[in-house]
Residue, then its C-alpha position, 0 to 999 in steps of 0.5 A: x390801204x387807201x386815202x381816208x377821203x375818197x369822192x363820188x368818180x374814185x368809186x365809179x366801176x370799183x367793187x366797193x362796198x357803200x355804207x349809208x350812216x346816218x344817225x341824228x342827236x335829236x332823236x331822228x331814226x337814221x333807219x328809216x332816212x336810209x329806208x326812204x331813199x339811199x345811195x343804189x347798192x348802200x347797205x345800212x349801219x346801225x351806229x348805236x347797234x353795231x358802232x357802239x357799244x352800251x350806254x353808262x356814265x362810265x365809260x360815255x355814250x357811245x363807247x367802242x364795240x365789243x370787236x366780236x359785236x361790230x363783227x357780227x353787225x359786218x357780217x350781217x350787213x354783206x362786209x369780208x374782211x378785203x372788201x373796201x368800205x365807202x361811208x356816207x351820211x348827209x351830214x359832211x361825213x361827221x358820223x360815217x368818221x366811225x365806222x371808216x375811223x375803227x375799220x381802217x384802225x383794224x387795218x381795213x380799206x376805208x374812205x369817207x365818201x367825199x361829200x355824202x349823199x348830196x355829192x352823188x346827186x349832184x353828179x351830172x345825170x342829177x341835171x337832167x331830174x333823175x332820182x339817183x336814190x333808191x329804196x331798194x335794201x341790196x341783198x347782199x348774203x352774210x361774209x365772214x368778218x373777222x373780230x381784232x381787238x381794237x389797237x392799244x396805239x388810236x385809243x387813248x385813256x380818260x387819264x391821258x387826255x386831261x394831261x395836255x401836256x404830253x399831247x394836243x388834246x383836241x375837242x371836236x364840239x362845235x364853239x358854244x358847248x365847247x367854252x360852256x355855253x350850252x351842253x343839251x345832252x351831258x352832266x356839264x358843261x363845259x370842256x377838259x382843261x388844256x384842250x383846244x377847239x377844232x370843231x369837225x365840221x369845219x373841216x367841211x364846206x357847206x356843201x360838207x366836202x372837205x376844205x383842200x388839203x392845205x387849207x386842212x393843214x391851215x386849220x390844224x396847225x393853228x391848234x397846234x398840230x403840224x404831224x410831229x406832236x401826239x394827237x388826241x382827239x375827242x367830243x361829245x360821245x367819240x363820234x364826232x372825234x373820228x372826223x377830225x382824226x380824219x381829217x388829220x390823216x387825209x391832210x397828211x398830217x399822222x394818225x391821232x388817238x382818240x379817247x371813245x368815252x369825251x366828254x360824255x365820260x369825262x362830265x360824269x367824273x368830279x375832275x375838273x371842267x373848263x369853260x370859255x375860249 
C-alpha cells in the first residue's frame, strides 16, 4: 500500500484518480467550490452523501456510511477497486482525510495530496501565471467498486472511547473546543474525560503541507503516542479525526482506531464532560 501522504511530484505520470473533497462547516458548498475550479481530472466526492450516513443524535453528525452507499458513490465517480485515489481539499487535508481513511481501512490504495489544492497550483508553471485549475468535469464512466464492511479492528465504540485507561484517546478539535471555551455545533461543550488534545490542523504548516516526520513524531509523543499504545481518535463528528490517524500512520506510529460518533454523539449522552486543558 502506498504511503498515506504523497506530494504533487509523486502523482505526475501515474494513473491515479484525483478526488476533490472540499466541505465547509460554515455551510459553504464544496461542490460549488469544485465547480469554480479544481485540479484537472479530479472528481468531486460529497462528504455528506458519500462519506457519511444520515445525521442523528444517537449516531452523530457524520456516522459512517453504509458500505453499499459508499461503494455506489465510488462507482458513480468512476473509482474502481484497484485504483490509486489521491484526495485533496483546501484545508490541509483535514476533510479529505475521511475519504483516504475509509479507503485505506478497507484495503484500497489511497493517499492525501500533501498541501492539497495550494500545493498543486504552486508547482513550477504557477510562476508563469498559468491557471492550473479547470472547470471541466471529467467524463469518467461508472465503474465497479465492491462494498466491504468497515473493519471492526479499525473502529472504536463510544464505550471504548470513554475508557481512556485502556487506550490513548486523542481529540482532534481545536483547543478552544476541546477546553469547552466554545461549542458552535454540538449540544454540550468540553471533551471526553481523559482525552488528550492533538489539534489536527497542527499536523501541517502554514502552507498546508505536513510537518516533517520527525516533528510529527514529537507531536504525537507529547500526547503519549509512541507506536506501542492503542490509539483512538475522535473530533466533532469523526471527519477531522481521520487526519490525526493519517498523520500517525505517515509518521510510522501504526494505525489507530476511529471513534466515528465522536463528540457529536457523546455530547448527546448523559456521560460526564470534561473542560479545561
